[in-house]
C-alpha positions as CSV (number, residue, x, y, z in Angstrom):
1,X,15.6,12.0,7.4
2,X,17.6,8.8,6.6
3,X,17.4,7.7,10.2
4,X,13.7,7.7,10.6
5,X,12.1,8.0,7.1
6,X,14.0,5.3,5.1
7,X,14.6,1.6,5.6
8,X,17.2,-0.7,4.2
9,X,18.4,-4.2,4.9
10,X,21.6,-3.1,6.7
11,X,20.2,-0.7,9.3
12,X,16.9,0.7,10.3
13,X,15.2,2.0,13.4
14,X,11.9,0.7,14.8
15,X,10.3,4.0,14.1
16,X,11.3,3.8,10.4
17,X,9.2,0.7,10.0
18,X,6.2,3.0,10.1
19,X,7.6,6.4,9.2
20,X,9.2,5.2,5.9
21,X,5.6,4.9,4.5
22,X,5.2,8.7,4.9
23,X,8.3,9.5,2.8
24,X,8.2,9.6,-1.0
25,X,10.8,10.0,-3.7
26,X,8.9,12.5,-5.8
27,X,5.7,14.5,-6.1
28,X,4.3,12.1,-8.8
29,X,5.1,9.1,-6.6
30,X,3.2,10.8,-3.7
31,X,0.3,11.8,-5.9
32,X,-0.2,8.3,-7.5
33,X,0.0,6.7,-4.0
34,X,-2.6,9.1,-2.6
35,X,-4.9,8.7,-5.6
36,X,-4.9,4.9,-5.3
37,X,-5.3,5.0,-1.5
38,X,-8.2,7.4,-1.9
39,X,-10.0,5.3,-4.5
40,X,-9.5,1.9,-2.9
41,X,-9.9,3.3,0.7
42,X,-13.3,4.8,-0.2
43,X,-14.2,1.4,-1.8
44,X,-13.4,-0.4,1.4
45,X,-15.0,2.1,3.9
46,X,-18.0,3.8,2.4
47,X,-20.2,1.9,-0.1
48,X,-19.9,-1.6,1.3
49,X,-19.6,-0.9,5.0
50,X,-16.7,-3.3,5.2
51,X,-14.9,-1.3,8.0
52,X,-14.9,2.0,9.8
53,X,-12.3,4.6,10.1
54,X,-10.6,3.1,13.1
55,X,-10.4,-0.4,11.6
56,X,-9.2,1.0,8.2
57,X,-6.5,3.1,10.0
58,X,-5.3,0.1,12.0
59,X,-5.2,-2.1,8.9
60,X,-3.2,0.6,6.9
61,X,-0.7,1.3,9.7
62,X,-0.1,-2.5,10.3
63,X,0.3,-2.9,6.5
64,X,3.0,-0.1,6.6
65,X,5.0,-2.1,9.1
66,X,4.5,-5.4,7.4
67,X,5.5,-4.1,4.0
68,X,8.6,-2.5,5.6
69,X,9.6,-5.8,7.3
70,X,9.0,-7.6,3.9
71,X,11.3,-5.0,2.2
72,X,14.0,-5.6,4.8
73,X,13.7,-9.4,4.5
74,X,14.0,-9.3,0.7
75,X,16.8,-6.8,0.9
76,X,18.8,-9.1,3.1
77,X,18.1,-12.2,1.0
78,X,19.0,-10.4,-2.2
79,X,21.9,-8.4,-0.6
80,X,20.4,-5.1,-1.8
81,X,22.0,-1.9,-0.6
82,X,19.4,0.6,-1.3
83,X,17.0,2.6,0.8
84,X,13.3,2.0,0.6
85,X,10.6,4.7,1.0
86,X,7.0,5.1,0.1
87,X,3.6,3.7,1.0
88,X,3.1,1.5,-2.1
89,X,3.3,-1.8,-0.1
90,X,0.7,-0.6,2.4
91,X,-1.5,0.8,-0.3
92,X,-1.2,-2.5,-2.2
93,X,-2.7,-4.3,0.9
94,X,-5.7,-1.9,0.8
95,X,-6.2,-2.6,-3.0
96,X,-5.9,-6.3,-2.3
97,X,-8.5,-6.2,0.5
98,X,-10.8,-4.1,-1.7
99,X,-10.4,-6.6,-4.5
100,X,-11.1,-9.7,-2.4
101,X,-14.0,-8.1,-0.5
102,X,-15.7,-7.1,-3.7
103,X,-14.6,-10.0,-5.9
104,X,-18.0,-10.6,-7.5
105,X,-18.7,-6.9,-8.3
106,X,-17.7,-4.7,-11.1
107,X,-15.9,-1.6,-9.9
108,X,-15.1,1.7,-11.6
109,X,-11.6,2.8,-10.9
110,X,-11.1,6.5,-11.3
111,X,-7.4,6.2,-12.3
112,X,-8.5,3.8,-15.1
113,X,-10.7,6.4,-16.8
114,X,-13.8,4.9,-15.1
115,X,-13.5,1.6,-17.0
116,X,-15.6,-1.1,-15.3
117,X,-13.9,-4.5,-14.7
118,X,-14.2,-7.5,-12.4
119,X,-12.5,-6.5,-9.2
120,X,-11.0,-10.0,-8.7
121,X,-8.9,-9.4,-11.8
122,X,-6.6,-7.1,-9.8
123,X,-5.1,-9.9,-7.8
124,X,-3.5,-11.8,-10.7
125,X,-2.1,-8.6,-12.0
126,X,-0.6,-7.8,-8.7
127,X,1.0,-11.2,-8.4
128,X,2.7,-11.1,-11.8
């Protein structure tokens, strides 16, 4: 499992750049990631017609690799010695795309008890 489903700054395989996004530390971690991916993915694909399944899948998988490479870079710069797993970085790219594509709209987010807010407000909260 450590060889293909985790990444760290010291050692990693090319396959782990993608496969680490399909490994999670705990069931709550997995559930929260899947809920956010479902809500923001639906927002990107269905109501607005922004992209189809193939484009969405490509964006998500590329985001998995880019977030893994970013984790490796930060790990090396900060001399961290821990393994990284999970899809949070890739999911964050979907949330960011959703927020920018729908910046002028108010969007209900199911995990926020259906509270309506300006979608563009997500970006500053991500950056802080």
